[in-house]
N, C-alpha and C positions, 0 to 999 in steps of 0.2 A: 504493499499499500503505499509506504514511503516514496519508493521509486516512482510509482504511477503518478503520485501527487507532485513530485518533483518535475516529471515530464510534463505534466499539465500546466504547471506555473511556468516552465520554461517556454513551452509552444504559444501559451497566450501572449507572452512577452514578445516572441518572435514573429508571430503572425501581425500583431499590432503594430510594433515598431517598424518591421519592414514596409508595411504599407504606407505609414505616416511618414517615415524618413524618406521613403522614394519620393512620395509626392513633394515633401519640402525640397529635396534635391533638385527635383525637376521645376519647382515653382519660385523659389526664392534665392537660393545660391548665398545666403548669409552664413548662418550656422547649419552646416550639412552633416549628413551621416559621416561618423568616422573622425569629426573635427575634435581636436583638443582645445580646451578652453580654460582659462584661469580667471580668477577673481583677484583684481588688483586694487588695493586700497592705498591712497595718499594719506598723508599726515593728517590733512583736513579736507573736508568736502566729500563729495559722494564718490562710490567706488565704480570701477568698470569691469565688465565681463568682456574678455579680450580672446579672440581666436589666436591660437598659436602653432606655428608649423611644426610638427612632430619630429623633423629631421634637422632643421637649422634653428629652431627657436625664435624665428622672426614673427613678429606681431602682424597680425591682419586686421579683419574687420572688428570693431569694438563697440560696445554700448555703455554709455555713460549711465549710472544708476541714479539719476537725479531724485533726491528725496530719500535716499537709503544709503547706509554705509553697514560694513560688518560691524559686529559687536566688538566693544573694546577689549574685552577679555579674550586673551590668547587661546583659552580653551574653548572657544566657540568659532564657528565659520564653516568653511567648507563649501562646495558646490555639490549638488545632486541632481541627476537627469531623471524625469519622468518618461513613461514609455511613449509620449508624445513628443519627445525630443527637446522639450522646454527644459532650462537650466534654472534651477532654484537656489536661492542664497538667503541665509538667516541672518538678522541684525537688528538695525533700529534708524529711527530717523537721521538724515544726514547731519543735522545741526545739533543734535543732542541724543541722550541714551534713554530718554522718558518715553519713546514710544516705539515699542517692539514692532517690526515689520519683516515681511518676507517678500524678496524680489523674486520676480519671474521674467527670463528672457526667452521667448519663443524662438523657433528656428529661423523666422523671418527677422529677427532682431527687434521685435518689439517688447517694450518694458511695461509691467504692470507690478502693481505694489499691493499687498494685503496687510492690513493692520490686525496685530494678535493682541488679546487681552493681556495684561499684565504691566508691570511697572517698570521693567527694565528690557534690555535686549533679549532676542530670540538667539540661542546658541546653536541650535541646529535644526535643519528641516529636511525630510525625505518624502518624496512622492509614492503612494501605493499605487497598485495596478488598477484601484477602483475610482481613483480620482481624488480620494481623500489623502490626509497628510499625517505623518508624525511629526512633532516639534519637541525640541527640548529648550527649557526656558530657565532664565535666572531667577525670576521672583514673580509668582509663587514657583519655587524650583520643584521641576518635576518633568515627566514624560507625557505628552499630550497627544490626542488623536482626534481628527474631526476633518472638516472642510474650511477651505480658506476662500475669502471672497476677495478677489484681486479688483477692487474698485478704488483702493487708497482712501477709504472713508469708513466702511462699514467695519465694525469690529468683529472678527471673526471669533466665533464662540466655540472652544475645544473642551473635550473632556479629559480630564487627568487620569491616566491609567497607571502611574507610578510615581513614586516620590524620590527624594535623594537630592542632597546638595551637590554631589559630585558629578551628575549627568552631564556629558558633553555633548559629542556629535552622534547622530543617529543616522542608520541606515535601514532601507526597509527590503525585506524579502518576502514576497507574497503578502499574508496579513500581519506578518511578525516585525517587530522592530528589534534592531541590535543597537545597543548604546554603549558608548565607551564611558568609563569612570576611572578617575585617578585618586587614589587615597593611600593613606599610610597603613591602613587596614587591608590585609590581603583579601579577605572576603568581599571588599568593596572596590577592588582594583582590577580592571580587565574590561571584558566586553559581556553585557547581560542582556538577557531576552525580555523584551516587552515590559520594561520599568519595573522588573520584579528583581528579587535577589538571586535569581537564576543566572549564576556565572557560567557562560559557556566557553571563556576563553581566560585563563589566569595569566595576566602579562606580567610575569617576571616578580623581581623585587618590588614590594608595594611602597610607593612614594606619592606626594601629593602632585608629582608631574609624571608623565609617561604617555599612556595611550590616548590619542587625540582623533584623528579621522579614521574612517575604516571603508572597505570595499568588498562586497560578495560576488563570486561568480554566479553566473545565470544558473547553474544546477545547485548552488548553496553549499557546495562542497570545499571550496577555496574561499579563503579570506585574506586580504592583506590590511594590516593597520599602520598607522604612523605613530611612532614613539618619539616625542619631543627631547628626550634626555640625551645628551651629546656624548656620553661616554660609548666609545666604540665597542661593540658586542653587546650594548644594552638598548641604545637608541638607534633610529633609522626606519626602514621598512621591514616589518614583522610578517613573514609567511605562515599560515595555518592551514590545516587540511583537517577533514573529519570523513568519516566513513559513509554517513547518511545524515540527512538532515534532521534527524531527532537526536543525534549525538553531539556531544561537546567537541570544540576543535582542539587539536594538538598543535603546538609551536613546531615548525620545521625548521627555520633559521631566520637570522637577521641580515637584511641586505644594507650594507653600508651606503651612505649618501655622500661620502667623502668625495670631493673633486678637488684636484690641484691641492693648494694649502688650506682649503676650506674645510670645516669640520663636519661632524656627523649630526644625526637627529633629523626627524621630519615631523611635520605638523599636518600636511594635508596631502591627499593623493587619490589618485584613480588608477584602474589598470584596465586592460583590454586583453581579450583572449585571442590571440592571433591565429591559433589551431588548438585543436582540442588539447587541452591540458599544458598549453604553452602561453606564457603571460608576459606582456611589457607593462612595467609600472610607471608612472610619473608622478613626481612628488615634489612637494614645496617644502623647502628645509626649514629649520628651526631657529635661524638667526632672528634676532629682535627687529631688524630693519635690513633693507637691501639684500632679503633672502634669495634663495637660487631655486630654479626648477631644474630637476635632474630627470634624467630617463635610465631605467634599469631593465634591460632585458634577462628576464629570469631563467637563467640555465642552471640554477642550482646555487647552493652556498658558495659564497665569493663571488658572485656576479658583481661586475664593476658599475658604477654610476657614471654617466656622462653628463655633462653641463649642457643644458639647452639655453638658459638665459638667466641673468641675474637683475633682480629688481633695481629701480632707481635708489639713489640714497635716501629719498624720503617717501619710498613706496614699500610695500609688503605684499606678497603673494598670499592670499587668503582662502584660496580654494582651487582645486582642480577637478575637472570632470571631462568625460569623453561622450560625445553624442553618439548614440548607438548606431553601429553599423550593420545593416541587414546582411552583407555578404558574408561577414564572419559568423555571424550567428546562425546562418543557414548551414555551414559547415559544421558548427557544433551541434546543431539539432540533427542532423543526418546521423552523427556519431551517437547521440542519445537515444534516437529511434531504432538504431541497430542494435544497442545494447538491450532495450526493451524487448526487441524481437528474439534475440538469444535467450533472455529470461523465460520467455513464454513457451520458446521450443524445448526447454529443459523439462 
């Protein structure tokens, strides 16, 4: 039943994303399938969602998110992509932190903002398959679920599904949320399911820093997390795997983000499955300013990072995302269907 459920989730995403991304590619040519995008925050003023060349690091089409900026907390941020190809970013009003907001940039490059209840910034946001969202928020602190109204005026009412002051960034897999937490207490440090105490990944030595952004593969069996700690062998990009979607994750290895003389650690990331079981990770490093965007082709422990770009002296990369690419998902989908057929024939 677990395999059938995983296949169903994957195929729903595959079919919808393929159709919508193909339409967007033909119609708009702004953020198209397979694009790498980053969230770039200046010291003051609004953020920008910018397309980046995955080979050269050159910046392309960009949307300035007037009325929005990422949360001032380094424990929040990140970009997540919905199955319609829209990019979502968590944060607040661009002139203060008193009005929590979520920014949406669709594949045509159109900006829309949703106001979220609460008194401070949104830390994380992830779109679910059914069009609703998971949100992590500073105050009242917790994990929330519900609909967002992108009219920049209506306060979207969300339901708290979990508490905890250490909730950081959230990712969605089907109807489930996966949330990173950093704490000096081991049972509160790592990745947690659905805003509960269900720890599905224990992220090494517990400290009040550590796990930040996270990404899950389409089949839910591979996860990458960003660890902001700068000690080599502790911080960087952490790879996790599990045998099925009901199991906990097991850490495989930590990929360093060191490039040249620059140090280790990662705060935001995304990945793409270039072939079944083969991944390329794009990560924003943990420097407090002028951080780096690095690319890691995951060929196993010791895979080296290459530098794509460095943010300006007054800028900070606050999120990384990849617009879904139907071609690569089709290859993966054929592999999963083949596995299902083999299981049925046994």
